[in-house]
C-alpha positions in Angstrom: 97.3 104.1 100.0 98.9 106.4 97.5 97.2 109.6 96.4 98.2 110.4 92.8 98.7 113.5 90.6 96.8 111.8 87.7 94.0 113.1 85.6 92.4 109.6 85.6 93.4 107.9 88.9 92.8 109.4 92.3 94.1 106.7 94.7 95.8 103.3 94.5 96.3 100.8 97.3 97.1 97.1 97.4 96.1 94.3 99.8 99.0 91.8 99.5 97.3 89.1 101.6 94.7 88.5 98.8 96.5 90.2 95.8 93.8 92.8 95.4 94.5 96.2 93.8 92.1 99.0 94.7 91.9 101.9 92.3 89.8 105.0 92.8 89.2 107.0 89.7 88.7 110.8 89.6 85.0 110.3 89.0 84.7 108.8 92.5 84.3 105.1 91.7 86.6 102.6 93.5 87.2 99.2 91.9 88.9 96.1 93.3 91.0 94.1 90.8 91.7 90.6 92.0 94.8 88.5 91.4 97.1 91.4 90.6 100.7 90.3 91.2 103.0 92.4 93.5 105.5 93.2 90.7 102.7 94.6 88.5 101.4 96.7 91.4 104.9 98.1 92.0 105.3 98.9 88.3 101.9 100.7 88.4 103.0 102.8 91.4 106.2 103.7 89.6 104.5 104.5 86.2 105.0 107.9 84.6 101.3 107.8 83.6 98.9 105.9 85.9 96.1 106.1 83.4 98.2 104.7 80.5 99.7 102.0 82.6 96.2 101.0 83.9 94.8 100.8 80.4 97.7 98.8 79.0 98.3 96.3 81.9 95.3 96.1 84.2 92.1 97.1 82.6 90.2 94.1 81.1 93.0 91.7 82.3 91.9 91.0 85.9 88.5 90.3 87.4 87.1 93.3 89.1 84.2 94.6 91.1 82.8 98.0 92.0 83.6 98.7 95.7 82.2 102.1 96.1 80.8 105.0 94.1 80.7 108.6 95.2 77.2 110.1 95.2 76.5 112.5 92.5 73.7 115.1 92.5 
Protein backbone atom coordinates (compact mmCIF):
# COMPACT_ATOMS: atom_id res chain seq x y z
CA UNK A 1 0.00 0.00 0.00
CA UNK A 2 1.27 3.43 -0.91
CA UNK A 3 0.09 6.51 0.98
CA UNK A 4 0.14 9.51 -1.33
CA UNK A 5 0.66 13.24 -1.05
CA UNK A 6 -2.24 13.92 -3.39
CA UNK A 7 -5.22 16.23 -3.05
CA UNK A 8 -7.46 13.54 -4.61
CA UNK A 9 -5.96 10.11 -3.86
CA UNK A 10 -5.17 8.99 -0.33
CA UNK A 11 -3.90 5.42 -0.87
CA UNK A 12 -3.12 3.05 -3.73
CA UNK A 13 -2.47 -0.67 -3.63
CA UNK A 14 -2.48 -3.48 -6.15
CA UNK A 15 -3.34 -7.17 -5.94
CA UNK A 16 -1.31 -8.76 -8.73
CA UNK A 17 -2.91 -12.21 -8.42
CA UNK A 18 -6.22 -10.86 -9.74
CA UNK A 19 -5.05 -7.60 -11.38
CA UNK A 20 -7.11 -5.43 -9.04
CA UNK A 21 -6.12 -1.87 -8.25
CA UNK A 22 -7.50 -0.40 -5.02
CA UNK A 23 -7.76 3.36 -4.72
CA UNK A 24 -8.84 5.24 -1.60
CA UNK A 25 -9.86 8.80 -2.27
CA UNK A 26 -9.51 11.67 0.20
CA UNK A 27 -13.27 11.58 0.81
CA UNK A 28 -12.83 8.15 2.39
CA UNK A 29 -14.26 5.87 -0.30
CA UNK A 30 -12.20 2.92 -1.53
CA UNK A 31 -12.85 1.43 -4.96
CA UNK A 32 -11.49 -1.73 -6.58
CA UNK A 33 -10.70 -1.47 -10.31
CA UNK A 34 -10.57 -4.86 -12.00
CA UNK A 35 -8.29 -5.95 -14.83
CA UNK A 36 -5.74 -3.16 -14.46
CA UNK A 37 -2.45 -4.34 -16.01
CA UNK A 38 0.77 -4.21 -13.99
CA UNK A 39 2.51 -1.67 -16.30
CA UNK A 40 -0.40 0.76 -15.89
CA UNK A 41 -0.30 0.34 -12.11
CA UNK A 42 3.43 1.06 -12.11
CA UNK A 43 2.89 4.16 -14.22
CA UNK A 44 0.15 5.30 -11.82
CA UNK A 45 2.50 4.93 -8.85
CA UNK A 46 5.18 6.91 -10.71
CA UNK A 47 2.84 9.67 -11.89
CA UNK A 48 3.52 13.28 -11.02
CA UNK A 49 -0.20 13.81 -10.35
CA UNK A 50 -2.21 10.81 -9.15
CA UNK A 51 -5.52 12.54 -9.74
CA UNK A 52 -4.71 13.54 -13.32
CA UNK A 53 -3.31 10.10 -14.13
CA UNK A 54 -6.33 8.38 -12.62
CA UNK A 55 -8.76 10.52 -14.61
CA UNK A 56 -6.85 10.09 -17.87
CA UNK A 57 -6.03 6.37 -17.72
CA UNK A 58 -8.20 4.51 -15.19
CA UNK A 59 -11.50 6.25 -14.49
CA UNK A 60 -14.33 4.96 -16.71
CA UNK A 61 -11.95 2.48 -18.40
CA UNK A 62 -12.06 -0.47 -15.99
CA UNK A 63 -14.92 -2.16 -14.15
CA UNK A 64 -15.03 -1.03 -10.55
CA UNK A 65 -16.89 -1.53 -7.30
CA UNK A 66 -17.13 0.34 -4.04
CA UNK A 67 -15.21 -1.59 -1.40
CA UNK A 68 -15.60 0.68 1.60
CA UNK A 69 -16.82 4.08 2.57
CA UNK A 70 -15.81 6.04 5.63
CA UNK A 71 -18.73 7.02 7.78
CA UNK A 72 -19.63 10.67 7.76
CA UNK A 73 -21.65 12.50 10.42
